[in-house]
C-alpha positions in Angstrom: 81.4 119.0 89.8 82.2 119.3 93.5 83.4 115.7 93.6 85.6 116.3 90.5 87.2 119.3 92.2 87.8 117.3 95.4 89.4 114.5 93.5 91.7 116.7 91.5 92.6 118.8 94.5 93.5 115.6 96.4 95.6 114.4 93.6 97.5 117.7 93.3 98.1 117.7 97.1 99.6 114.2 97.2 101.4 114.1 93.9 102.7 117.7 94.0 105.0 117.5 91.0 104.9 118.9 87.4 105.9 116.9 84.3 109.6 117.2 85.0 111.8 114.9 83.0 114.2 113.1 85.2 116.8 111.0 83.4 119.3 109.2 85.7 122.2 107.8 83.7 121.7 104.3 82.4 124.8 103.1 84.3 123.0 104.0 87.6 119.8 102.3 86.5 121.7 99.1 85.6 123.6 99.2 88.8 120.5 99.5 90.9 118.5 96.8 89.1 116.8 94.4 91.5 114.4 91.5 90.8 112.4 90.2 93.6 112.4 86.4 93.9 108.6 86.2 94.0 106.4 85.6 90.9 106.0 88.2 88.1 103.5 90.5 89.6 101.6 93.8 89.2 100.8 95.8 92.4 98.5 98.7 92.0 98.7 101.3 94.8 95.7 103.6 95.3 96.0 106.3 98.0 92.6 107.4 99.4 91.7 110.4 101.6 90.4 109.1 105.0 88.1 112.1 105.4 86.5 112.6 101.9 87.0 109.0 100.6 88.4 110.5 97.4 91.2 108.9 95.5 94.5 110.9 95.7 97.2 109.0 93.9 97.8 105.9 91.7 101.1 104.1 91.2 102.1 100.7 89.8 104.8 98.3 91.0 106.0 95.7 88.5 108.1 92.7 89.3 109.4 91.4 86.0 112.9 91.2 84.6 113.5 93.6 87.5 111.2 95.3 90.1 110.3 98.9 89.4 107.7 101.4 90.5 105.8 103.7 88.1 105.1 106.7 90.3 103.5 109.2 87.9 103.7 112.8 89.1 104.6 111.4 92.5 106.7 112.9 95.3 108.3 109.8 96.8 111.6 110.3 95.0 111.9 114.0 95.8 115.3 113.4 97.5 116.5 111.6 94.3 117.5 108.7 96.4 116.7 106.2 93.7 117.6 106.1 90.0 114.7 107.4 88.1 113.8 107.9 84.4 110.6 109.8 83.9 108.5 108.6 86.8 110.0 105.0 86.7 111.9 104.3 89.9 114.5 101.5 89.9 116.1 99.4 92.6 112.9 98.5 94.4 114.2 96.1 97.1 111.8 94.8 99.8 113.0 97.7 102.1 112.3 100.3 99.4 108.9 98.8 98.7 108.0 98.9 102.4 109.1 102.6 102.7 107.2 103.5 99.6 104.0 102.0 101.0 104.3 103.5 104.4 105.2 106.9 103.0 101.7 107.2 101.6 99.8 105.8 104.6 99.2 108.3 107.4 96.4 109.7 109.5 94.7 111.4 106.5 95.3 108.7 103.8 95.2 105.0 103.6 96.6 102.8 100.8 94.5 100.2 98.8 97.0 97.6 97.6 95.9 95.3 94.8 98.2 92.5 93.5 98.0 90.2 90.4 100.4 87.5 89.5 101.0 87.6 85.7 103.1 85.9 83.1 106.8 86.9 82.7 105.9 88.2 79.2 103.1 90.5 80.5 105.3 91.8 83.3 108.1 92.6 80.9 105.6 94.3 78.6 104.3 96.4 81.5 107.8 97.6 82.2 108.3 98.5 78.5 105.1 100.5 78.5 105.9 102.6 81.6 109.4 103.2 80.3 108.0 104.5 77.1 105.4 106.7 78.7 107.4 109.7 79.5 107.0 112.2 82.4 103.4 112.7 83.8 102.0 116.1 84.6 100.5 116.8 88.1 97.0 115.3 88.7 97.4 112.8 85.9 98.7 109.9 87.9 95.5 107.9 87.6 95.1 108.7 83.9 98.6 107.5 83.1 98.4 104.4 85.3 94.9 103.4 84.0 96.1 103.8 80.4 99.0 101.4 81.0 96.6 98.9 82.7 94.2 99.3 79.8 97.0 98.4 77.4 97.6 95.2 79.4 94.0 94.4 80.0 92.0 95.8 77.1 88.3 96.1 77.7 88.7 95.6 81.5 90.5 98.7 82.8 89.3 102.0 81.3 91.3 105.3 81.2 90.2 107.4 84.2 91.3 110.6 85.9 90.0 109.1 89.2 92.2 106.7 91.2 89.3 104.8 92.8 87.7 104.1 89.5 90.9 102.7 88.1 91.3 100.5 91.2 87.7 99.3 90.9 88.2 98.4 87.3 91.4 96.5 88.1 89.6 94.7 90.9 87.5 93.0 88.2 90.5 91.4 86.5 90.4 87.7 87.5 93.0 86.8 90.1 93.4 90.3 91.7 93.8 90.1 95.5 93.5 93.1 97.8 94.5 94.5 101.2 94.4 97.9 102.8 97.1 99.7 104.8 96.1 102.2 107.5 98.7 104.0 109.6 98.3 107.0 111.8 101.6 109.0 111.5 101.6 112.7 111.2 100.3 114.1 107.9 103.8 115.5 107.4 105.3 112.4 105.9 108.7 114.0 105.2 110.0 112.2 108.3 109.6 108.8 106.6 112.0 110.0 103.9 114.3 111.7 106.4 114.7 108.4 108.3 115.4 106.5 105.1 119.0 105.6 104.7 119.4 104.2 101.2 122.9 103.1 101.9 121.7 100.9 104.8 118.9 99.5 102.6 121.3 98.6 99.9 123.6 96.8 102.4 120.6 94.7 103.5 
C-alpha cells in the first residue's frame, strides 16, 4: 500500500493537471505540423524519482505523418506555447523535443527514454489512437499511455497505473532501445519553460 501511495503521489506532483479539455483550433494545429526526417518511431518517456525510485510520469512521442507528443495530464504545455488538443502536443521540432526531455530531468528526477522504430502504418495508427483518447485526469498518465501501447502491441504491454511497469513491458517489445537522461538542475523546472522562446525555435 505504501508503494502505491508513493507512486500516485509522485504522479500527482509531476503531472499536476486535471482532465481539462484543451482544443486549439485546427488551423493552428495544421500550421504547426512538423514531421521529423527520421524513421517512423515511438519514444516512451518515463520520469523516475531519484530518491524513491518510483515512476512519476509517462508520455509518448510519435513520429509518423507528423511528430507529436502525447503528454497525458502533463504540465509541460502549461504556458500554452504549443497547439494542443486534449493532451496531444503538436509542432514537435527537434528543439521542442529537447526542451521537453530536459524539462523533466532535474536533480530529483531522471528520464528513461525508450525508442522503437515502427512501420509508417503503426505510427499513423498510434497518432489516431492518442487523438481519439480525450483528456486524461491527474495521476492517470501511465494508465492512458499503457492502454495506447497495449492497443499497438496486444499481449505485450499491459494497462498499468505505474509508469515503471509500463516501461518494463515496453522494454520487452523486440527492437526497443533505451537510454537514460540525468540532469542536476533545480527542482523548480519553471526556468526551463521561462527560457524557452517558441518564436526562436520556429525560426530554427
